[in-house]
N, C-alpha and C positions, 0 to 999 in steps of 0.2 A: 504491499500500499504506500509505502514514503515515498518509491519511484513515480508513482502516479501524481502524489504532491510534489515533486521535484518538476515533473517534466512540465505538470501544467504551469505553476510558479514563476519554469521559465518562458513559458509561452506566453503569460502574460504580460511578466513584465517588458518582454520583448515587443510586444503590440502597442503596449503602452507607450515604451520608449521609440517607435516608431513613429506614432502617434503623434507626439510632442516635436520631434524634428519636423514633421510635416507641416506642425501647426507654426513652429517658428523658422520653414524655409531654410530647412538647413537640407530637406529631402524633399526633391520634386515628384511628383505623380506615378511615370512609371517606374521609377526605382520603388518607389515607396510600394507598388504593388506587389513584386517579386517579397518582400521583406514580412508585407502583412499576411502573404502566403504559407511562407514558412512560419508566421507564429502561431497559425490556426493550425496547424501541420504539428506542430508541437504541443498545443493545446487540446488537439482530438486526441492525441496517442496518449495524453494526458487522460482523457474524461474516458478513452475506450480502449486501454494497451496491449488486450486478445485479440482485439480488428488487426494489430500488426502481427502479431504471433499466430494468426489465420491467413493473411496476407503471407506469411514467410511461406508457411505450410505451402498455401498454393506455387508457390514460386517454385518450390523443389528445395530451399535453403534450412538446413537443419537446424542452424543456430539464432534464432529472429533478431539477435541484437548485431549481427554482422550486416543483416540488411540495411539496418537505418545506417550504417557507416558508408555502405558501398552508395548507399540514395544519397547519402548527406555528401561526399563526395563529388558525384555524379552532378548534383544540384550546382554546385561551388564551381565545377567547370564550365556547365555553361551558361551561369553568372558570370562567368571570367571571357567565357566567348561573345556574350552580346554587351559587357564591358568593350573588349577590343573593336567591336564592328562598330559602335556609339562612337568610341574614340576616332576610329579610322575615316568616318564620316564626319566628323566637325572638325578633322585636321584638312580634309578635303575642300570643306566650304572657307578653311579660313586661308588655305592655300587662294583658292579663287577669288576671295574679296582681297586679299593684297594685288593678286594681279590685277583687279579692276581701278582698285586705287590705284596702282602705279599708271596703267592706261590715263583715267582720268586729271593726274598732274601734269601729267608730259601733254595733254591735249590742253590745261590750261595754262601752261608753262609756255607753249605753242601759241595760243591764243592773245595772251598777254605781252609777248614779244611783239605778235604780226599788229597789235595795238600800240605798241609803241613806238615801234619802225615807221607804221604808217601818220601817227601824228609826229614824231622824232624827239620822243621823250625818253625819260628813263623808264625802265623795267620796275615792278612795285618791288622788286628784288633790290634790284641796286639802287631803287630809294630807301629802302631800308638799312642795306649795307653800310649806305652813306650817312645815314641817321643813327647809327651805332659808332661810329668813329669818333675820337677824340678830340674834341675842339681846341681852338686857341690857348681858352679859357680853364683848359680841364675840364668842363660841366658835359655831360652827356644831354642831348633832347631825350634820351628814354626814357 
């Protein structure tokens, strides 16, 4: 009976912690669903431990606790895979955003140079450089 209460306590503590993290915006929805699901499984095993023994028997596992270890390890591998997929997606988006930003900066520089040469004035970059140069009296304009 003790392992039931231990499993129930761990599951409830995990569920409460996850809900607290979501409420504080430290953990976002899709990630929280994984952990809430795990918490419910642990709580379910706390309430119905014999169901896990029956499942292990149906799967041909002679020592039911090892099934929990194998399932837990498998879940961790799936979680790591999904995290790597998400990280790869984010890196791809960041790279594309950086490329778009570089293109926009190049277009802006070309446009300001074209406007400056059209009006025969200094470009904004040249004006900024000139404003940052030290003056004769030692004071800068910036």
